[in-house]
BATOR-787786 format. One record per residue (C-alpha): residue in three letters; x, z, y. Coordinates in nm, 2 decimals. Example, Ala and Ser with C-alpha at 12.3 -4.5 7.8 and 13.67 -1.06 7.14 Angstrom:
ALA; 1.23; 0.78; -0.45
SER; 1.37; 0.71; -0.11
REM end
This chain:
MET; 1.78; 0.70; -3.38
MET; 1.42; 0.79; -3.45
PHE; 1.37; 0.91; -3.09
LYS; 1.53; 0.59; -2.96
ARG; 1.28; 0.37; -3.16
ILE; 0.99; 0.58; -3.04
HIS; 1.11; 0.56; -2.68
LYS; 1.14; 0.18; -2.69
TRP; 0.80; 0.12; -2.85
VAL; 0.63; 0.36; -2.61
ALA; 0.81; 0.20; -2.32
LEU; 0.67; -0.14; -2.43
ILE; 0.31; 0.00; -2.45
VAL; 0.35; 0.16; -2.10
PHE; 0.51; -0.15; -1.95
VAL; 0.23; -0.38; -2.07
GLN; -0.04; -0.15; -1.94
LEU; 0.14; -0.10; -1.61
LEU; 0.17; -0.48; -1.57
ILE; -0.21; -0.51; -1.64
TRP; -0.27; -0.23; -1.39
LEU; -0.06; -0.40; -1.12
ILE; -0.22; -0.75; -1.17
SER; -0.57; -0.62; -1.18
GLY; -0.51; -0.40; -0.88
PHE; -0.38; -0.70; -0.68
LEU; -0.68; -0.92; -0.78
LEU; -0.92; -0.63; -0.69
GLY; -0.77; -0.63; -0.34
LYS; -0.84; -1.00; -0.31
LEU; -1.20; -0.97; -0.42
ASP; -1.50; -1.01; -0.18
HIS; -1.65; -0.66; -0.25
THR; -1.96; -0.73; -0.03
LEU; -2.05; -1.02; -0.25
ALA; -1.96; -0.83; -0.57
SER; -2.18; -0.54; -0.48
GLY; -2.49; -0.77; -0.47
ARG; -2.58; -0.65; -0.12
THR; -2.58; -1.01; 0.01
THR; -2.90; -1.09; -0.18
PHE; -3.06; -0.74; -0.19
THR; -3.35; -0.64; 0.04
LEU; -3.57; -0.33; 0.02
THR; -3.92; -0.37; -0.13
PRO; -4.17; -0.41; 0.16
GLN; -4.37; -0.09; 0.21
ALA; -4.67; -0.25; 0.38
GLU; -4.84; -0.27; 0.04
LYS; -4.91; 0.11; 0.04
ALA; -5.24; 0.07; 0.23
LYS; -5.39; -0.18; -0.02
ALA; -5.52; 0.10; -0.25
GLN; -5.56; 0.47; -0.26
PRO; -5.52; 0.72; -0.55
ALA; -5.85; 0.83; -0.70
TYR; -5.77; 1.01; -1.03
ASN; -5.78; 1.39; -1.01
ILE; -5.42; 1.52; -1.01
GLN; -5.53; 1.86; -1.16
ALA; -5.68; 1.68; -1.46
LEU; -5.35; 1.49; -1.50
LEU; -5.15; 1.81; -1.49
ARG; -5.37; 1.97; -1.76
ARG; -5.30; 1.66; -1.98
TYR; -4.93; 1.69; -1.92
PRO; -4.85; 2.06; -1.87
GLU; -4.48; 2.00; -1.91
THR; -4.47; 1.81; -1.58
THR; -4.22; 1.96; -1.33
GLU; -4.28; 1.72; -1.04
VAL; -4.54; 1.46; -0.94
LYS; -4.46; 1.17; -0.71
LEU; -4.70; 0.92; -0.56
VAL; -4.55; 0.57; -0.57
TYR; -4.68; 0.22; -0.49
LEU; -4.60; -0.07; -0.72
LEU; -4.72; -0.42; -0.62
GLY; -5.00; -0.27; -0.41
LYS; -5.11; -0.03; -0.69
PRO; -5.09; 0.35; -0.65
LEU; -4.91; 0.53; -0.94
TYR; -4.83; 0.88; -1.02
GLN; -4.47; 0.93; -1.14
LEU; -4.46; 1.24; -1.37
VAL; -4.11; 1.39; -1.39
PHE; -4.07; 1.62; -1.70
GLN; -3.70; 1.69; -1.66
LYS; -3.51; 1.61; -1.34
THR; -3.17; 1.45; -1.38
LEU; -2.87; 1.48; -1.16
HIS; -2.81; 1.10; -1.15
SER; -3.06; 0.82; -1.17
TYR; -2.87; 0.65; -1.45
GLN; -2.90; 0.95; -1.68
ALA; -3.16; 0.94; -1.96
ALA; -3.50; 1.03; -1.80
ASN; -3.83; 1.13; -1.95
ASP; -4.05; 1.01; -1.66
LEU; -4.40; 0.86; -1.70
LEU; -4.60; 0.63; -1.47
ILE; -4.97; 0.69; -1.46
ASP; -5.23; 0.46; -1.29
ALA; -5.35; 0.67; -1.00
LYS; -5.70; 0.51; -1.01
THR; -5.77; 0.52; -1.38
GLY; -5.54; 0.79; -1.52
LYS; -5.40; 0.55; -1.78
ILE; -5.03; 0.52; -1.87
PHE; -4.87; 0.23; -1.68
ILE; -4.63; 0.02; -1.89
LEU; -4.40; -0.21; -1.69
ASN; -4.42; -0.56; -1.85
ALA; -4.21; -0.87; -1.80
GLN; -4.45; -1.02; -1.54
SER; -4.45; -0.70; -1.32
ALA; -4.07; -0.66; -1.36
SER; -4.02; -1.02; -1.24
GLU; -4.25; -0.96; -0.94
ILE; -4.07; -0.64; -0.84
ALA; -3.73; -0.81; -0.89
MET; -3.82; -1.10; -0.66
LEU; -3.94; -0.86; -0.39
SER; -3.58; -0.73; -0.37
TYR; -3.43; -1.08; -0.35
LYS; -3.40; -1.22; 0.00
GLU; -3.30; -1.58; -0.08
GLN; -3.48; -1.86; -0.26
ALA; -3.45; -1.88; -0.64
THR; -3.67; -1.90; -0.95
VAL; -3.67; -1.68; -1.26
SER; -3.50; -1.83; -1.56
ASP; -3.53; -1.55; -1.81
VAL; -3.67; -1.19; -1.84
GLU; -3.54; -0.96; -2.11
TYR; -3.60; -0.60; -2.21
LEU; -3.28; -0.42; -2.29
GLU; -3.21; -0.08; -2.45
PRO; -2.89; 0.11; -2.37
PRO; -2.60; 0.05; -2.41
ILE; -2.62; -0.23; -2.17
GLU; -2.31; -0.45; -2.12
GLU; -2.35; -0.51; -1.75
LEU; -2.46; -0.15; -1.67
THR; -2.22; 0.06; -1.87
ARG; -2.34; 0.39; -1.74
GLU; -2.72; 0.32; -1.76
GLN; -2.89; 0.54; -2.02
ASN; -3.25; 0.41; -1.97
PRO; -3.42; 0.09; -2.09
VAL; -3.43; -0.18; -1.83
TRP; -3.57; -0.52; -1.76
ARG; -3.31; -0.79; -1.68
VAL; -3.45; -1.07; -1.46
SER; -3.22; -1.37; -1.45
LEU; -3.23; -1.61; -1.16
THR; -3.13; -1.97; -1.11
ASP; -2.91; -1.93; -0.80
SER; -2.55; -2.04; -0.74
LEU; -2.41; -1.70; -0.85
ASN; -2.62; -1.66; -1.16
THR; -2.77; -1.34; -1.03
SER; -2.94; -1.09; -1.26
ILE; -3.17; -0.82; -1.12
PHE; -3.21; -0.50; -1.32
VAL; -3.53; -0.30; -1.30
ARG; -3.55; 0.04; -1.47
ALA; -3.84; 0.03; -1.72
LYS; -3.95; 0.40; -1.68
ASP; -3.98; 0.42; -1.30
ALA; -3.99; 0.05; -1.21
LYS; -3.71; 0.09; -0.96
ILE; -3.45; -0.17; -0.88
ILE; -3.11; -0.06; -1.01
THR; -2.88; -0.34; -0.88
HIS; -2.82; -0.71; -0.84
VAL; -2.54; -0.84; -1.06
ASN; -2.38; -1.18; -1.01
ASP; -2.07; -1.37; -1.13
GLU; -1.85; -1.19; -0.86
THR; -1.99; -0.86; -0.99
ARG; -1.90; -0.94; -1.34
TRP; -1.54; -1.05; -1.24
ARG; -1.50; -0.72; -1.05
ASP; -1.63; -0.52; -1.34
LEU; -1.38; -0.69; -1.57
LEU; -1.09; -0.61; -1.34
LEU; -1.21; -0.25; -1.31
MET; -1.22; -0.22; -1.68
LEU; -0.86; -0.35; -1.71
HIS; -0.74; -0.14; -1.41
PHE; -0.89; 0.19; -1.54
MET; -0.83; 0.11; -1.91
ASP; -1.20; 0.14; -1.98
TYR; -1.18; -0.08; -2.29
ALA; -1.46; 0.12; -2.46
GLN; -1.69; 0.03; -2.17
THR; -1.78; 0.40; -2.10
GLY; -1.81; 0.34; -1.72
SER; -1.59; 0.64; -1.66
PHE; -1.23; 0.68; -1.53
ASN; -1.18; 0.98; -1.76
ASN; -1.19; 0.80; -2.09
VAL; -1.00; 0.85; -2.42
ILE; -0.77; 0.55; -2.37
ILE; -0.64; 0.66; -2.03
GLN; -0.58; 1.00; -2.17
PHE; -0.38; 0.84; -2.45
PHE; -0.19; 0.64; -2.19
ALA; -0.11; 0.96; -1.99
LEU; 0.02; 1.12; -2.31
ALA; 0.23; 0.81; -2.39
THR; 0.38; 0.82; -2.04
LEU; 0.46; 1.18; -2.09
LEU; 0.62; 1.10; -2.43
LEU; 0.82; 0.82; -2.27
SER; 0.95; 1.06; -2.01
GLY; 1.03; 1.32; -2.27
THR; 1.22; 1.09; -2.51
GLY; 1.40; 0.93; -2.22
PHE; 1.52; 1.27; -2.09
TRP; 1.62; 1.36; -2.45
TRP; 1.81; 1.03; -2.49
SER; 1.99; 1.08; -2.15
ILE; 2.10; 1.43; -2.26
ARG; 2.23; 1.29; -2.59
LEU; 2.42; 1.01; -2.41
ILE; 2.58; 1.26; -2.18
PHE; 2.69; 1.48; -2.47
ASP; 2.82; 1.18; -2.66
HIS; 3.02; 1.08; -2.34
GLN; 2.83; 0.75; -2.31
ILE; 2.71; 0.85; -1.96
ARG; 2.97; 0.96; -1.72
PHE; 2.96; 1.04; -1.35
SER; 3.19; 0.80; -1.18
TRP; 3.22; 0.93; -0.82
PHE; 3.60; 0.99; -0.87
SER; 3.66; 0.75; -1.16
LYS; 4.01; 0.59; -1.17
LEU; 4.12; 0.26; -1.31
GLN; 4.29; 0.24; -1.65
SER; 4.46; -0.06; -1.81
PHE; 4.44; -0.14; -2.18
LYS; 4.56; -0.43; -2.40
VAL; 4.32; -0.67; -2.58
ASN; 4.46; -0.85; -2.88
ILE; 4.26; -1.16; -2.98
LEU; 4.36; -1.20; -3.34
LYS; 4.40; -1.52; -3.54
VAL; 4.52; -1.70; -3.22
ASN; 4.79; -1.45; -3.14
GLU; 4.66; -1.41; -2.78
ASP; 4.67; -1.09; -2.59
LYS; 4.57; -0.98; -2.24
VAL; 4.61; -0.66; -2.04
ILE; 4.30; -0.58; -1.83
SER; 4.20; -0.30; -1.60
ALA; 3.87; -0.12; -1.56
ARG; 3.72; 0.21; -1.46
LYS; 3.78; 0.49; -1.71
ASP; 3.41; 0.56; -1.74
SER; 3.32; 0.19; -1.81
SER; 3.22; 0.09; -2.16
ILE; 3.46; -0.13; -2.33
LEU; 3.19; -0.40; -2.36
SER; 3.14; -0.39; -1.98
ALA; 3.52; -0.39; -1.92
LEU; 3.57; -0.70; -2.14
SER; 3.28; -0.88; -1.97
ASP; 3.41; -0.80; -1.62
ASN; 3.74; -0.96; -1.72
ASP; 3.59; -1.28; -1.85
ILE; 3.60; -1.19; -2.22
ASN; 3.27; -1.21; -2.40
ILE; 3.20; -1.06; -2.74
PRO; 2.85; -1.08; -2.90
SER; 2.60; -0.82; -2.78
ILE; 2.24; -0.93; -2.87
CYS; 2.09; -0.60; -2.74
GLY; 2.29; -0.60; -2.41
GLY; 2.47; -0.28; -2.48
GLY; 2.21; -0.05; -2.62
GLY; 2.37; 0.03; -2.95
VAL; 2.09; -0.14; -3.14
CYS; 2.23; -0.47; -3.27
GLY; 2.57; -0.36; -3.39
SER; 2.74; -0.69; -3.30
CYS; 2.99; -0.59; -3.03
ARG; 3.27; -0.48; -3.27
PHE; 3.63; -0.41; -3.20
SER; 3.91; -0.24; -3.40
THR; 4.18; 0.00; -3.29
SER; 4.45; 0.20; -3.46
GLU; 4.38; 0.50; -3.23
ASP; 4.18; 0.80; -3.33
VAL; 3.84; 0.72; -3.17
GLU; 3.54; 0.94; -3.24
VAL; 3.27; 0.80; -3.47
LEU; 2.94; 0.80; -3.28
PRO; 2.59; 0.78; -3.44
ALA; 2.55; 0.41; -3.35
ASP; 2.88; 0.33; -3.51
ARG; 2.78; 0.50; -3.83
GLN; 2.44; 0.33; -3.83
HIS; 2.58; -0.03; -3.80
LEU; 2.93; 0.00; -3.97
ASN; 3.00; 0.10; -4.33
GLN; 3.25; 0.36; -4.42
SER; 3.52; 0.11; -4.50
LEU; 3.50; -0.05; -4.16
LEU; 3.50; 0.28; -3.99
GLU; 3.81; 0.38; -4.18
GLU; 3.98; 0.06; -4.07
GLY; 3.91; 0.16; -3.70
TYR; 3.61; -0.05; -3.62
ARG; 3.38; 0.07; -3.35
LEU; 3.10; -0.07; -3.12
ALA; 3.23; -0.17; -2.78
CYS; 2.91; -0.06; -2.60
GLN; 2.93; 0.29; -2.73
HIS; 3.29; 0.38; -2.62
SER; 3.46; 0.40; -2.29
VAL; 3.79; 0.26; -2.16
GLU; 3.95; 0.61; -2.14
GLU; 3.93; 0.64; -2.52
ILE; 4.16; 0.36; -2.59
SER; 4.49; 0.19; -2.48
GLU; 4.48; -0.11; -2.72
ILE; 4.20; -0.29; -2.91
ASN; 4.17; -0.59; -3.14
ILE; 3.90; -0.85; -3.14
TYR; 3.87; -1.18; -3.32
LYS; 3.86; -1.53; -3.19
SER; 3.50; -1.57; -3.32
PHE; 3.41; -1.27; -3.11
ALA; 3.58; -1.38; -2.79
LYS; 3.52; -1.66; -2.54
LYS; 3.64; -1.69; -2.19
ARG; 3.37; -1.76; -1.93
ARG; 3.58; -2.01; -1.74
ASP; 3.61; -2.23; -2.06
ILE; 3.23; -2.26; -2.08
SER; 3.11; -2.58; -1.91
REM end
């Protein structure tokens, strides 16, 4: 019975997550992905400002100061020429970088402040809005789960509550995030089970879910084999009908009914308008679908779990666990039986 309990609890976990997966997938399909991407408000920073100033600081002197430099880029920021020193190149822009911005005229380190971050952010925004807040954030960043560098978040007062993220080390626009983006990210988190906010499909929780699904399959297969060996699953392509007698005690009423040999006694009674209690629906868990017989019927594990030795010796068994071909006559009690046609 331990495997049966494991199977049922794992099935519940898998069912809940699959339901979340289906609902989140459906809602993702209904989403406006263009709006959620932030592309509707994004525009490239104008490049005409490059001509406003020219670099003057000697680059050789700069390399002598920073001999660990692997690459030097000339960039323009708000009309000001800057050298971007790259000490270690990363495969992806969101990975932790060790870049440094140097004023190309004075040779001093350039630190991106809130005012400059706001100006850069507004250059990438093609609609009309005002800045409501500017905040410096260190990773981990809730709205940018993969970003490993510090950023400036510039919040705007538009209808979608847009936030523009500017990377602090290289002053580049990362993305525009709005309410539709946040809703999409929530759905993606649910869909890919990224509850730890790692920003990756290959996370620990989805690996656990895969193992749980494998465990569900394994225990289900094991349970099916057990049911076959216990003769609770039968192949019924050539199954014949068999009649048996049902004695309803205390009211001295009896009835002869017919059913397929491979049907469970519980199903046979139900198909012939005789109901006996079965809270679990025939799974052998509740132990309420009892009958008695004078015939020699095998005691199955579910019988032994729910019936004491005295009842077993008196011939009590569970109707959901035994088939029609095992018996020719059974006894049930009035408190256990109720005809469907009498129920109004």
